[in-house]
C-alpha positions in Angstrom: -5.5 -41.3 -15.2 -7.9 -44.2 -15.1 -11.3 -43.9 -16.5 -14.2 -42.8 -14.4 -15.5 -46.3 -13.9 -12.2 -47.9 -12.8 -10.7 -45.0 -10.9 -9.6 -46.2 -7.4 -10.1 -42.7 -6.2 -13.8 -43.1 -6.3 -13.7 -45.6 -3.5 -12.3 -43.0 -1.1 -14.7 -41.2 1.3 -16.1 -38.0 0.0 -14.5 -35.9 2.8 -11.1 -37.3 1.8 -11.7 -36.6 -1.8 -12.6 -33.0 -1.0 -9.4 -32.5 0.9 -7.4 -34.0 -2.0 -9.0 -31.6 -4.5 -8.5 -28.5 -2.4 -4.8 -29.5 -1.9 -4.5 -29.4 -5.7 -6.2 -26.0 -5.9 -2.9 -24.4 -7.2 -2.3 -27.0 -9.9 -4.6 -26.1 -12.8 -3.3 -29.0 -15.0 -4.0 -31.6 -12.4 -7.5 -30.2 -11.7 -8.2 -30.1 -15.4 -7.3 -33.7 -15.9 -9.3 -34.6 -12.7 -12.4 -32.8 -13.8 -12.5 -34.0 -17.4 -11.5 -37.6 -16.8 -13.7 -38.7 -13.9 -17.3 -37.6 -13.8 -17.4 -38.6 -10.1 -14.6 -36.2 -9.2 -15.5 -33.4 -11.5 -18.1 -32.0 -9.1 -15.4 -31.6 -6.5 -12.7 -30.3 -8.8 -14.6 -27.7 -10.8 -15.6 -25.4 -7.9 -11.9 -25.1 -7.0 -10.4 -24.9 -10.4 -12.8 -22.4 -11.9 -13.4 -20.2 -8.9 -10.9 -17.7 -10.1 -9.9 -17.4 -13.8 -7.3 -15.1 -15.3 -7.3 -14.0 -18.9 -4.0 -12.2 -18.9 -0.3 -12.6 -19.6 0.0 -15.1 -16.7 -2.2 -17.6 -18.4 -0.8 -20.5 -20.4 -2.0 -20.6 -24.0 -3.6 -24.0 -23.4 -6.0 -22.3 -20.9 -7.1 -19.9 -23.6 -7.5 -22.8 -26.0 -9.7 -24.5 -23.4 -11.8 -21.3 -23.0 -12.2 -21.0 -26.7 -13.3 -24.6 -26.9 -15.8 -24.0 -24.1 -17.2 -21.0 -26.0 -17.6 -23.1 -29.1 -19.6 -25.7 -27.2 -17.0 -28.4 -27.4 -17.5 -29.2 -23.7 -20.2 -28.7 -21.1 -19.4 -25.1 -20.5 -22.3 -24.5 -18.2 -21.3 -27.4 -15.8 -17.6 -26.5 -15.8 -17.8 -22.7 -15.5 -20.9 -22.4 -13.5 -18.7 -22.0 -10.4 -16.7 -19.1 -11.7 -16.7 -16.2 -9.2 -13.6 -14.0 -10.1 -12.4 -12.9 -13.5 -9.3 -11.0 -14.4 -8.8 -9.5 -17.8 -5.4 -8.2 -18.9 -2.9 -8.3 -21.8 -3.3 -11.3 -24.0 0.3 -11.7 -25.2 -0.2 -15.5 -25.8 -2.5 -14.8 -28.6 0.2 -12.8 -30.3 2.8 -15.6 -30.0 0.7 -18.7 -30.4 -0.3 -19.3 -34.0 -3.0 -22.0 -33.3 -4.6 -19.8 -30.7 -4.5 -16.8 -33.0 -6.2 -18.7 -35.7 -8.8 -20.1 -33.3 -9.8 -16.6 -32.3 -9.7 -14.9 -35.8 -10.4 -17.7 -38.2 -13.5 -15.9 -39.5 -11.4 -12.9 -40.6 -9.3 -13.8 -43.6 -7.7 -10.3 -43.6 -5.8 -11.2 -40.5 -2.8 -13.5 -40.8 -0.5 -14.6 -38.0 2.5 -14.1 -40.3 1.4 -10.6 -41.3 4.2 -8.2 -40.7 1.8 -5.6 -39.4 0.5 -8.0 -36.8 4.0 -9.0 -35.8 5.2 -5.4 -35.3 2.2 -3.8 -33.7 0.5 -6.5 -31.7 3.7 -8.0 -30.3 4.7 -4.5 -29.1 2.2 -5.0 -26.3 4.3 -7.8 -24.8 7.6 -5.9 -24.8 6.9 -2.3 -24.3 9.0 -0.5 -21.7 7.6 3.0 -22.0 4.1 4.3 -21.6 4.7 6.4 -24.7 4.9 3.2 -26.8 2.0 1.5 -25.0 0.4 -0.5 -27.7 -1.1 1.2 -30.7 -4.3 -0.9 -30.8 -4.9 -2.9 -33.9 -8.0 -4.5 -35.2 -6.7 -7.9 -34.0 -6.7 -6.7 -30.4 -10.1 -5.3 -30.8 -11.4 -8.6 -32.0 -9.8 -10.4 -29.1 -11.6 -8.0 -26.7 -14.9 -8.9 -28.4 -14.2 -12.6 -28.2 -13.3 -12.5 -24.4 -16.3 -10.4 -23.5 -18.6 -12.6 -25.6 -17.4 -15.6 -23.6 -18.0 -13.9 -20.3 -21.4 -12.6 -21.4 -22.7 -16.1 -22.2 -25.4 -17.7 -20.0 -22.9 -20.3 -18.9 -20.5 -18.1 -16.9 -22.2 -14.7 -16.4 -22.9 -15.3 -12.7 -19.4 -14.4 -11.5 -19.1 -11.9 -8.7 -15.8 -10.1 -9.2 -14.1 -8.7 -12.3 -10.8 -6.9 -12.8 -10.0 -5.3 -16.1 -6.5 -3.8 -16.6 -3.8 -2.7 -19.0 -4.7 -3.2 -22.6 -8.4 -4.0 -22.2 -10.4 -1.8 -24.6 -13.8 -0.7 -23.3 -16.4 0.3 -25.9 -19.9 1.6 -25.7 -21.2 -2.0 -25.4 -19.4 -2.3 -22.1 -22.4 -1.0 -20.1 -24.7 -3.4 -21.8 -22.3 -6.1 -20.8 -22.4 -5.1 -17.2 -26.1 -5.0 -17.1 -26.2 -8.7 -18.1 -24.1 -9.7 -15.0 -26.8 -9.9 -12.2 -24.4 -11.2 -9.5 -21.5 -8.8 -10.1 -20.5 -7.3 -6.8 -16.9 -6.1 -7.2 -15.5 -4.3 -10.3 -12.0 -2.9 -10.8 -10.9 -1.0 -13.9 -7.1 -0.4 -13.7 -5.6 1.7 -16.5 -8.1 0.5 -19.1 -8.3 2.1 -22.5 -11.6 3.6 -23.6 -12.9 3.8 -27.2 -12.9 7.5 -28.1 -16.2 7.1 -29.9 -17.8 6.2 -26.6 -17.7 9.8 -25.4 -17.9 11.7 -28.7 -21.6 11.0 -29.1 -22.3 13.6 -26.5 -25.6 11.9 -25.6 -27.4 11.8 -22.2 -26.5 9.3 -19.5 -27.8 5.8 -20.0 -29.5 6.7 -23.3 -28.4 6.5 -26.9 -24.7 6.3 -26.0 -25.4 2.7 -24.8 -27.2 1.9 -28.1 -29.9 0.2 -26.1 -33.1 1.3 -24.3 -32.8 2.9 -20.9 -32.2 0.2 -18.3 -34.3 0.0 -15.2 -32.6 0.5 -11.9 -33.9 -2.9 -10.7 -32.2 -4.7 -13.5 -28.7 -3.3 -12.7 -26.2 -5.4 -10.9 -26.0 -4.8 -7.1 -22.4 -3.6 -7.4 -20.8 -3.0 -3.9 -17.2 -2.0 -4.6 -15.7 -0.1 -7.5 -12.0 0.7 -8.1 -11.1 3.2 -10.9 -7.5 3.8 -11.9 -7.0 6.5 -14.4 -3.7 6.2 -16.5 -2.4 9.7 -17.2 0.3 9.8 -19.9 2.0 13.2 -20.0 1.8 15.2 -23.2 3.7 13.6 -26.1 3.6 15.5 -29.4 4.5 12.3 -31.2 1.1 10.8 -30.4 -0.6 11.4 -27.1 -3.7 9.6 -28.2 -2.3 7.4 -31.0 -2.3 4.2 -28.9 -6.1 4.5 -28.6 -6.8 5.3 -32.3 -7.4 2.7 -34.9 -5.4 3.9 -37.8 -7.6 1.8 -40.2 -10.9 3.2 -39.1 -12.1 6.3 -40.8 -14.9 6.9 -38.2 -12.5 8.7 -35.9 -12.3 12.5 -36.4 -9.0 14.2 -36.7 -9.5 16.1 -33.5 -9.3 12.9 -31.4 -5.5 13.1 -31.4 -5.8 16.3 -29.3 -4.3 15.4 -25.9 -7.1 17.3 -24.1 -9.8 15.0 -25.6 -8.6 12.2 -23.3 -9.8 14.0 -20.2 -13.2 14.5 -21.8 -13.4 10.9 -22.8 -12.7 9.6 -19.4 -14.9 12.2 -17.7 -17.8 11.0 -19.7 -17.0 7.3 -19.0 -16.6 7.8 -15.2 -19.7 9.9 -15.0 -21.8 7.2 -16.7 -20.3 4.4 -14.6 -20.8 6.0 -11.3 -24.3 7.2 -12.1 -25.3 3.6 -13.1 -24.3 2.1 -9.7 -25.1 5.0 -7.4 -27.8 3.1 -5.5 -25.7 0.1 -4.5 -22.0 1.3 -4.2 -20.5 0.8 -0.7 -16.8 1.3 -1.5 -15.3 3.6 -4.1 -11.5 3.9 -4.8 -10.8 6.5 -7.5 -7.1 7.1 -8.1 -4.6 8.3 -10.7 -1.7 6.4 -12.2 1.0 8.6 -13.7 3.2 7.7 -16.7 6.9 7.4 -16.5 7.6 10.8 -17.9 6.6 14.2 -16.6 5.6 13.4 -13.1 4.9 17.1 -12.5 2.9 17.8 -15.7 -0.7 17.2 -14.8 -2.5 18.4 -17.9 -5.7 16.4 -17.4 -8.9 17.6 -15.7 -11.4 14.9 -15.0 -14.8 16.4 -14.2 -18.0 14.6 -13.5 -20.7 15.5 -16.1 -23.5 15.9 -13.6 -25.6 19.1 -13.4 -26.5 18.5 -9.7 -25.2 16.4 -6.8 -26.0 12.7 -7.0 -27.0 10.7 -3.9 -25.1 7.6 -3.1 -27.3 6.2 -0.3 -25.1 3.2 0.6 -21.5 4.6 0.1 -19.5 4.1 3.3 -15.9 4.2 2.2 -14.4 6.6 -0.4 -10.8 7.1 -1.4 -10.2 10.0 -3.9 -6.7 10.5 -5.1 -7.1 12.1 -8.5 -4.7 14.9 -9.1 -5.3 17.7 -9.8 -8.5 17.6 -7.9 -11.4 19.6 -9.1 -13.4 20.6 -6.0 -16.7 20.1 -7.6 -16.1 16.4 -8.1 -16.2 15.6 -4.3 -19.1 18.0 -3.8 -21.2 16.2 -6.4 -21.2 13.1 -4.2 -24.1 13.2 -1.7 -23.0 10.5 0.8 -25.3 10.5 3.9 -23.8 7.2 5.2 -20.1 7.9 4.5 -17.9 6.5 7.3 -14.4 6.8 5.9 -13.0 9.5 3.6 -9.5 9.6 2.1 -8.3 12.5 0.1 -5.0 12.9 -1.8 -3.9 16.3 -2.9 -6.2 19.2 -1.9 -7.9 21.4 -4.4 -6.7 25.0 -4.8 -9.9 27.0 -4.4 -9.7 30.5 -6.0 -11.2 33.5 -4.2 -13.8 34.0 -6.8 -15.1 31.0 -8.7 -18.5 30.9 -10.5 -21.2 30.3 -9.6 -20.2 31.2 -6.1 -17.4 30.4 -3.6 -19.8 28.6 -1.4 -20.2 26.0 -4.1 -16.7 24.7 -3.2 -17.3 24.6 0.5 -16.4 21.2 2.0 -19.4 19.1 3.0 -20.3 17.7 6.3 -20.7 14.0 6.6 -22.8 13.2 9.7 -21.6 9.5 10.1 -18.0 10.1 9.2 -15.6 8.3 11.5 -12.2 8.3 9.7 -10.8 11.3 7.8 -7.4 10.9 6.1 -5.9 13.7 4.1 -2.6 14.0 2.3 -2.4 17.7 1.4 0.5 17.5 -1.0 1.7 13.9 -1.6 2.9 14.6 -5.2 5.1 17.5 -4.2 6.3 17.2 -0.6 8.6 20.2 -0.9 5.9 22.6 -2.3 4.1 24.8 0.2 0.3 24.8 0.3 -1.5 27.6 -1.3 -3.9 29.7 0.8 -6.8 28.1 -1.1 -5.7 24.6 -0.2 -5.1 25.6 3.4 -8.6 27.0 3.7 -10.1 23.9 2.2 -8.3 21.7 4.6 -9.3 23.6 7.7 -12.9 24.0 6.5 -13.1 20.2 5.9 -11.9 19.6 9.4 -14.2 22.1 11.1 -17.2 20.6 9.3 -16.4 17.1 10.7 -15.3 17.5 14.3 -17.2 14.4 15.3 -14.7 12.0 13.7 -12.9 9.4 15.8 -9.8 9.0 13.5 -7.8 11.7 11.8 -4.7 11.3 9.8 -2.8 14.0 7.9 0.4 13.5 5.9 3.0 15.7 4.4 1.6 18.8 6.0 3.9 21.9 6.1 5.0 22.9 9.5 3.5 26.3 9.3 0.1 24.9 8.4 0.2 22.2 11.0 1.3 24.4 13.9 -0.8 27.5 13.1 -4.0 26.0 11.5 -4.4 22.3 12.2 -3.2 21.9 15.8 -5.3 24.8 17.2 -8.5 23.1 15.7 -7.6 19.7 17.1 -6.7 20.8 20.6 -9.5 23.2 21.2 -11.2 22.3 24.5 -14.4 20.2 24.2 -14.2 19.9 20.4 -12.7 16.6 19.4 -14.3 14.6 22.2 -14.6 11.5 20.1 -11.0 11.4 18.8 -9.4 8.0 19.3 -6.7 7.7 16.6 -4.5 10.5 15.4 -1.6 10.6 12.9 0.3 13.8 12.3 3.1 14.3 9.8 5.1 17.5 9.8 6.8 18.3 6.5 9.3 21.0 5.6 10.4 21.1 9.2 13.0 23.5 10.4 16.5 22.3 11.4 17.2 21.8 15.1 20.4 23.9 15.4 21.1 22.7 19.0 20.7 18.9 18.5 20.8 18.4 14.8 18.3 17.0 12.4 14.8 18.4 12.5 12.3 19.0 15.3 8.6 19.3 15.9 7.4 22.4 17.8 7.2 21.8 21.5 3.9 23.7 21.8 2.3 21.4 19.2 3.4 18.3 21.0 2.2 19.7 24.3 -1.2 20.4 22.7 -1.4 16.9 21.4 -0.7 15.6 24.9 -3.9 17.2 26.1 -6.1 14.9 23.9 -6.8 12.5 26.7 -9.2 10.4 24.7 -6.4 9.2 22.4 -5.8 5.5 22.1 -3.6 5.5 19.0 -1.0 8.1 18.1 1.5 8.3 15.2 3.9 11.2 14.8 6.2 11.9 11.8 8.6 14.8 11.4 10.9 15.2 8.4 12.0 17.6 5.7 10.8 15.2 2.9 8.8 12.1 2.8 11.8 9.8 2.5 14.2 11.1 5.2 14.9 9.9 8.7 16.1 13.1 10.4 14.0 13.4 13.5 16.2 13.4 16.6 13.7 12.9 19.4 14.3 14.0 23.0 12.4 11.1 24.5 12.5 12.6 28.0 10.7 15.7 26.8 8.4 13.6 24.7 7.3 11.6 27.7 6.6 14.7 29.6 4.3 15.9 26.8 2.4 12.6 26.5 2.2 11.6 30.1 -1.5 12.6 30.4 -2.5 10.2 27.7 -3.5 7.5 30.1 -5.7 5.6 27.5 -2.9 5.5 24.8 -2.4 1.9 23.6 -0.5 2.3 20.4 2.4 4.8 19.8 4.5 5.2 16.7 7.4 7.5 15.8 8.2 7.5 12.1 11.3 8.9 10.4 13.2 9.1 13.6 16.9 8.4 13.9 18.6 7.8 17.2 21.9 9.5 17.9 24.2 7.8 20.3 27.0 8.9 22.5 30.5 8.2 21.2 32.3 8.2 24.6 31.4 4.7 25.5 33.4 4.8 28.8 30.6 5.7 31.0 29.1 3.0 33.2 25.7 3.8 31.8 27.2 3.5 28.3 25.7 6.8 27.3 25.5 10.5 27.7 23.0 13.1 26.7 19.9 11.2 27.8 21.6 9.1 30.4 20.4 5.5 30.5 19.9 4.5 26.9 22.9 6.1 25.2 20.5 8.1 23.1 21.7 11.6 22.4 19.9 14.3 20.5 22.8 16.0 18.9 24.7 15.8 15.6 27.3 13.1 14.8 30.8 13.8 16.0 34.1 12.1 15.5 34.3 8.9 17.5 36.4 9.3 20.5 38.0 7.0 23.1 40.8 4.6 23.1 40.6 1.2 21.4 41.7 -0.4 24.6 38.5 0.9 26.4 36.3 -0.9 23.9 38.5 -4.0 23.5 36.5 -5.9 26.1 33.2 -5.0 24.3 34.7 -6.0 21.0 35.7 -9.4 22.3 32.2 -9.8 23.7 30.7 -9.7 20.3 33.6 -11.3 18.5 34.7 -8.1 16.6 38.0 -6.5 17.1 38.9 -5.2 13.7 38.8 -1.5 12.7 35.5 -0.5 11.2 37.1 1.3 8.3 37.9 -2.1 6.8 34.2 -2.7 6.1 33.2 -2.4 2.5 30.0 -0.4 2.1 30.1 -0.1 -1.6 27.2 -2.5 -2.1 24.8 0.1 -0.7 25.0 2.0 -3.9 25.6 5.6 -4.6 24.1 8.4 -2.5 21.3 9.2 -4.9 19.9 5.6 -4.6 19.9 5.5 -0.8 16.5 6.4 0.7 17.5 6.2 4.4 19.5 8.3 6.7 23.1 7.4 7.2 22.5 5.7 10.5 20.3 3.0 8.9 22.6 2.7 5.9 26.1 2.5 7.3 25.1 0.8 10.6 28.1 2.1 12.4 29.1 0.1 15.5 29.2 2.9 18.1 30.2 2.1 21.7 26.6 2.3 22.7 25.6 -0.2 20.0 28.4 -2.6 21.0 27.5 -2.5 24.7 23.8 -2.9 24.1 24.3 -5.9 21.7 24.9 -8.2 24.7 22.2 -6.8 27.0 19.4 -9.3 26.1 20.9 -12.7 25.4 17.5 -14.4 25.9 16.3 -12.6 22.7 19.4 -13.6 20.8 18.9 -17.2 21.7 15.3 -17.2 20.7 15.7 -15.2 17.5 18.8 -17.0 16.3 20.0 -15.7 13.0 16.5 -14.6 11.9 17.3 -10.9 12.3 15.6 -8.9 9.6 17.8 -7.6 6.9 16.2 -4.5 5.5 18.5 -4.2 2.6 17.5 -7.6 1.1 14.8 -6.0 -1.0 17.2 -3.5 -2.5 19.8 -5.9 -3.6 20.4 -6.7 -7.3 22.0 -9.8 -8.7 25.2 -7.9 -9.1 25.0 -6.9 -5.4 24.5 -10.6 -4.4 27.6 -11.5 -6.5 29.6 -8.7 -4.9 28.8 -10.0 -1.4 30.5 -13.3 -2.1 34.0 -12.1 -1.1 36.3 -12.6 1.8 34.6 -9.9 3.9 31.1 -11.4 3.7 31.1 -13.2 7.0 32.7 -10.3 8.8 30.1 -7.9 7.4 27.2 -10.2 8.3 28.6 -10.5 11.8 28.8 -6.8 12.2 25.3 -6.3 10.9 24.1 -8.8 13.4 25.7 -6.8 16.2 24.2 -3.6 14.9 20.7 -4.9 14.7 20.9 -6.5 18.1 22.3 -3.4 19.7 19.8 -1.1 18.1 16.9 -3.4 18.9 17.9 -3.6 22.6 18.3 0.2 22.9 14.8 0.6 21.4 13.4 -1.9 23.7 14.9 -0.1 26.7 13.4 3.2 25.6 10.0 1.6 24.9 9.9 0.2 28.5 10.4 3.7 29.8 7.4 4.8 27.7 5.5 1.8 29.2 6.3 3.0 32.7 4.9 6.5 31.9 1.9 5.3 29.9 0.0 2.6 31.8 -2.2 1.4 28.9 0.6 1.2 26.3 0.5 -2.1 24.4 2.4 -1.5 21.1 5.2 0.8 19.9 7.0 1.6 16.7 10.2 3.5 17.3 13.6 3.5 15.7 12.0 1.5 12.9 11.5 -1.4 15.3 8.1 -2.9 16.0 7.6 -3.8 19.7 4.9 -5.2 21.9 4.5 -4.2 25.6 3.5 -7.1 27.8 3.4 -7.9 31.5 5.5 -10.5 33.1 2.5 -12.7 33.6 2.0 -12.9 29.8 5.3 -14.6 29.3 4.7 -18.2 28.6 6.2 -21.0 30.7 8.5 -21.9 27.8 9.9 -18.4 27.6 10.5 -18.5 31.4 12.4 -21.7 31.0 14.6 -20.1 28.4 15.2 -17.2 30.7 16.2 -19.6 33.6 19.0 -21.0 31.4 20.3 -17.5 30.9 20.2 -16.7 34.6 17.0 -14.6 34.3 14.2 -14.8 36.9 10.9 -16.3 35.9 8.9 -13.3 37.1 10.7 -11.0 34.7 10.9 -8.3 37.4 14.1 -9.1 39.2 16.2 -10.3 36.2 19.9 -9.5 36.2 21.7 -8.2 33.2 24.4 -10.7 32.1 27.8 -9.8 33.6 26.6 -6.7 35.4 25.0 -8.0 38.6 22.5 -5.3 38.5 18.9 -4.9 37.4 18.4 -3.7 33.9 16.7 -0.3 33.7 13.1 -0.2 32.6 12.2 -3.7 33.8 11.2 -3.0 37.4 7.4 -2.6 37.0 6.5 -5.9 35.6 6.1 -4.6 32.0 8.5 -5.8 29.3 9.1 -4.8 25.7 9.3 -7.7 23.3 10.1 -7.4 19.6 7.1 -8.7 17.6 9.2 -11.2 15.6 10.4 -12.7 18.9 7.2 -12.9 20.8 4.9 -14.3 18.2 5.7 -14.7 14.5 2.0 -14.8 13.7 1.3 -11.5 15.5 2.0 -8.7 13.1 0.5 -5.5 14.4 0.4 -3.2 11.4 0.2 0.6 11.6 -2.7 1.3 13.9 -3.6 4.5 12.1 -4.7 5.4 8.7 -1.6 7.4 7.7 -0.1 8.4 4.4 3.5 7.5 4.5 5.2 8.5 1.3 8.4 6.4 1.7 8.5 3.0 0.0 11.2 1.6 2.2 11.1 -1.7 4.1 11.4 0.2 7.3 8.4 2.4 6.9 5.1 1.9 8.6 2.7 0.1 6.2 -0.8 1.1 5.4 -3.6 -0.4 7.4 
């Protein structure tokens, strides 16, 4: 690049230069050259380049070299890093593999050598560990690296950043609080699975006193921290060294008792208590959760308890998510949150009948400004029934906060939902402000008549009486991952017909069951018009000749048994019901695949393939065979047929619910619009397919009759077709335990 005096870029207008710099915001190397070569361009490049800086395994060693040079005063650190706003601290694997960088950080310690076998074996383990049991074994070199990075961040040049994220191998010592107090503009702090020096909590000193090794800090001098995210890493009991990764084997200051696995809960309890107490006056958002190790998912031997003698007031706290397991009831009660608006609780506490000092101490609190309450009673063990103490806590919490407008409960056993929760929700003149509701029945009974599982009709009828509802999400399953709910949609519409204000409706974990006759003019039996049938799968009946015309319509005439489904994996790896895995081309699917050609022309080949995220490189290689094209063609027919059937059913819901705007059903996201909302371009496309512009008198291709569900001027459109930018996510704060591509996402 030319020098600053001869650079032709300087002759460009400032507005154009700004656009050039921001276009290079993802190229750190170009921005670095730009800012260090031309003084005229440095003022434009530096704010973009150093707005967010990552000190972790994603950073190239040259970046750390540059940071080290800045800390040594080799460059104008104040000018370059004065725009830093976000800092991310993680594992520093580059220091372990780059000899020059290692020497630059630890040149003042002759005892450390890059070629030292101890350094090579221990430090480099951090970069290649695959098990939480072998997570690191901190050495003195890593401790020194932590000190070096924190010293750089604490300098006057760059201590004005607003966000900091510490994760993984970062070691926090007693000086961490003093470091935070020197960051006046810090607003957002996230500590994800950080390690804490055991000596930090072993002093057993008062809060904000001698344990900080500094005078008591004034509240006015503390950073105005607004959001705090705490993730506690729980490693199940390991006799070989539960605490060994935190202990410096070369430091004699650690007592022998520190290797006791129960000391870890005391260490983190003290740390969390100090941290929350420090920023109690400014916190607006708190997310406190647990990360579980790879082994022993059911062995929760830790007990994190806040070390407060009395409740502490958080005057600004509005959003709180508490997902620590097991949950000690006193933790939540020690938070006095007068302005709390949203509360999310994961795993309910088991309150014994007699607990000192008195059972009333564990009574759930009332939050006068609470608007959203989300509870997952048993997310860790979806097949475990709730204890009487957990049930009492849940019902008491709901009774104390009947003024809420949004309520979501996930993984609730059927007995608790039907006998304890539903009666409270549907009591007359109680939940008058309720607008959004998400109910998830778990451990449901089998529907002997229709197959799958079912929700109690009395409960659905009671939900249909909440006429103030605008958003409703219903889930029914035996476990959190199954799709076994066979819905009788005619009965469901009868239950929900009084919800005239309902705008968003979602059915999760449902699986449609189709008729196998295929020779009826309606293409269905059981529920008539759609081909949906709420009964178990049966053997496919009917002659091949009867379906030959339909097969020719979609270009498929071969027998389905020739399809190779081995690439789906074994049964244990499949998280969906068979309908969504095998994608069998039933007669109803085949007939519905050609029902909406206007959507096929608009969507083209962009139909979503839900199995893409589950495919391994071996699977991709396996697909390159002679049946690949045939399989893709059959999948296209399945998705089109399933989509069209779901659209037909959603239009029937739109006819029964006048305010309905959005639906999630059969794992298809749909938007309900009126014919007037269809753009002129869409109408032109429909004209080419022989469909009327008004969308009300359109004819189904090849039938000469009006498609069912389209006679009232309201049409169901898949979201991907109508507007690719319009992605209506789950309208309710629900806890969906499945991690599948087809599941409703979090809000």
